[in-house]
C-alpha positions in Angstrom: 0.0 0.0 0.0 1.4 3.4 -0.9 0.9 6.8 0.6 -2.4 8.6 0.3 -4.1 11.7 1.7 -7.2 11.3 4.0 -9.6 14.2 4.0 -12.1 13.9 6.8 -14.8 16.2 8.3 -16.0 15.2 11.7 -19.4 16.3 12.9 -20.8 16.3 16.4 -19.7 17.7 19.7 -16.0 18.0 18.6 -15.1 21.6 19.4 -14.1 22.7 22.9 -13.4 19.1 24.0 -9.7 18.8 23.1 -10.5 17.0 19.8 -7.8 18.8 17.7 -5.0 18.2 20.2 -6.0 14.5 20.7 -6.0 14.1 16.9 -2.5 15.6 16.7 -1.3 13.0 19.3 -3.0 10.2 17.6 -1.7 11.1 14.1 1.8 11.6 15.3 1.8 8.3 17.1 0.8 6.7 13.7 3.6 8.6 11.9 1.3 10.7 9.8 1.7 14.3 8.5 -1.1 16.8 8.1 -3.3 19.3 9.8 -6.5 19.4 11.9 -8.6 22.6 12.2 -12.0 23.8 13.5 -14.5 24.8 10.9 -16.8 27.8 11.4 -19.9 25.5 11.4 -18.7 23.5 14.5 -17.2 20.6 12.6 -13.5 19.6 12.5 -11.5 19.0 9.3 -8.6 16.6 9.2 -6.1 16.3 6.3 -3.6 13.5 6.9 -0.9 12.0 4.7 0.8 8.6 5.0 0.5 4.9 4.5 -3.1 3.8 3.7 -3.2 1.3 6.7 -2.2 4.0 9.1 -4.8 6.4 7.7 -7.4 3.7 8.1 -6.5 3.5 11.8 -6.7 7.3 12.2 -10.1 7.2 10.4 -11.4 4.6 12.8 -10.2 6.7 15.8 -12.0 9.8 14.4 -15.2 7.8 14.6 -15.2 8.2 18.4 -12.4 10.7 19.2 -11.2 11.5 22.7 -13.2 11.3 25.9 -15.7 14.1 26.0 -16.3 14.2 22.3 -19.5 12.9 20.8 -19.0 12.1 17.1 -22.2 11.9 15.0 -20.6 11.3 11.6 -17.3 11.3 9.7 -17.3 12.2 6.0 -14.0 11.1 4.6 -12.3 10.2 1.3 -8.9 9.1 0.2 -7.0 11.0 -2.4 -3.6 10.7 -4.1 -0.8 11.8 -1.7 -0.3 15.5 -1.9 3.0 15.5 0.1 2.1 19.0 1.3 2.9 18.6 5.0 5.8 17.9 7.3 4.7 16.9 10.7 1.2 17.1 12.1 -0.2 20.4 13.4 -3.2 22.3 14.6 -4.4 24.8 12.0 -6.3 28.0 12.6 
């Protein structure tokens, strides 16, 4: 499996509960690069790059998130790897 880009938008109670910082920890532990940021409508967007199997593990984690989060839905897709990121950070 080669590298891909996961683009995911997480809906639910995912702002104000440490979701972005927990996502950074999870993604870094998986060796992924990318960014996580709050959207104005209350959702969180995640763009992650790496091995497809590791992206699948992050996608599964996004389905529940950290303690305190209540995820209703995750809309996600895989795209060809963009190689746009070094490291994993919180965006603004």
